[in-house]
C-alpha positions, 0 to 999 in steps of 0.5 A: 312750682306756684303757677302750677299751684295756682292753675290747680286752684283755678280749676278747682274753683271753676269745678266748684262754680260749675257745681253750684250752677248745676246745683241751683239750676237742679234745685230751683224747680224743687223748690219752687214746687214744694213753695207754691204747694203752700202758696194761698191763692184763688186765681190758680196759677202762682206767679210768684216764686215765695208764697205771698201768703202761706197756707195748708189748704191745698193739701187739705182740698185735694184730700177732700175733693168730691171729683178727684179722690187722691186719697183712693189714688195714693192708697191704690198706688201704694199697695201696687208698688208694695206688691210689686216691690215685694214679688219684683225683689223675690223673683229677682234675688232668686233668679239671680242666684240661680243663674249666678251659681248653678250650671244647667242646660240651656243657661246660656241661651236663655241669659242671651234670649233675655238679654235680647228682650230687655232691649225692646222698650215695654212700650212695644208691648203696650197695646198687645197687654191692653188687649190681652187684659181686655179679653179677660175683663182685667183692665183694672189694678190688678191687671196693672199690677200684673203687668208690673209683676210680669217684667220681674223676671228680666231685671236681673242681669245687675243682680246676677253682675253682683252675684258674680263678685262674690267669691264661690269658694264662700258657698263651697265652703259652707257646702262643705260644712253641710250647709244646702243650697237654700242654706247658702242662699238665706245665710249667705248670699242675701246678707252679702246682698244686701245693697243690691237688693235695697236697690232692686227694692227701690227700683221696683217700688218707683216704677208703679208709684211714677208710672204714667203710661202703662196706668193711662193706657189699662185703666183707660176711662175707667171709675175715678176710684180705680186710678193711680196717682200719676194717671189721677193728676194728669186727668185732674188737669185735663178733664173738663171737670172743673177748672185747670187753673182752679185744680193746679195749687192742688195738683202742685200739693199732689205732686210734692206728696208723691215725692215724699215717700221716694225721698224717705226711702232713699235718705233711710236707705241710703246706708245700705249702698256700700261697696267692697262688702265682700272685700276680705271675705275669701281669706283662703 
């Protein structure tokens, strides 16, 4: 008995050690980026983990840089991400409800077709989308927003799977009491689907906020003011205007600023990620 108890304790200690090592490996680069953004250096590239001289100049300079308008990039990306979040969440929620609760012709073929289409990565259509937008003279922020919104319809499978777990008898009871389909959707389905709505909104916001590939292809060599954060920061380190070494501290500060909204959103909304929200809802 003592031998078994000792083995169990050793196993538990080993797991904690492994988790601590993995956490250190994951946290160390993040800590370095945050600390490096406060490092006062005139040589550009940072060689020390802990800043020798603390400063906020990297954050001030990136917003006052005349060559790289980071403030415009931030605003452009935020507006695009906000529009995509609202439209994506609305489309995904409505489609998931319709496909989960209603029965109509071609429903199953549509689900199969959507599943097959979803298996193909979006990058395969990148050049086709570029030429289509270019023919309409929309290789700009508006066209980029349309590309992000266009993929909203295929993100319903997870949401639909969640709605399938909500007992249909709840909807039937509401219909017996005189509720319409819209009232069932707004007063029953949406409140019960709050965790999935938050999940859908967060993923929809993160897509445009962090995307680089589609932004780089569609925006191309347009005006520096008409860029997103990821594509703008990439140009900051690769353009021939200015020194990459001199821009590196500002680049680090820009990366930290990108991470702040996502981190805050996850901290605020993580309480909505609950399981078993419908447990006991169907009381017969």
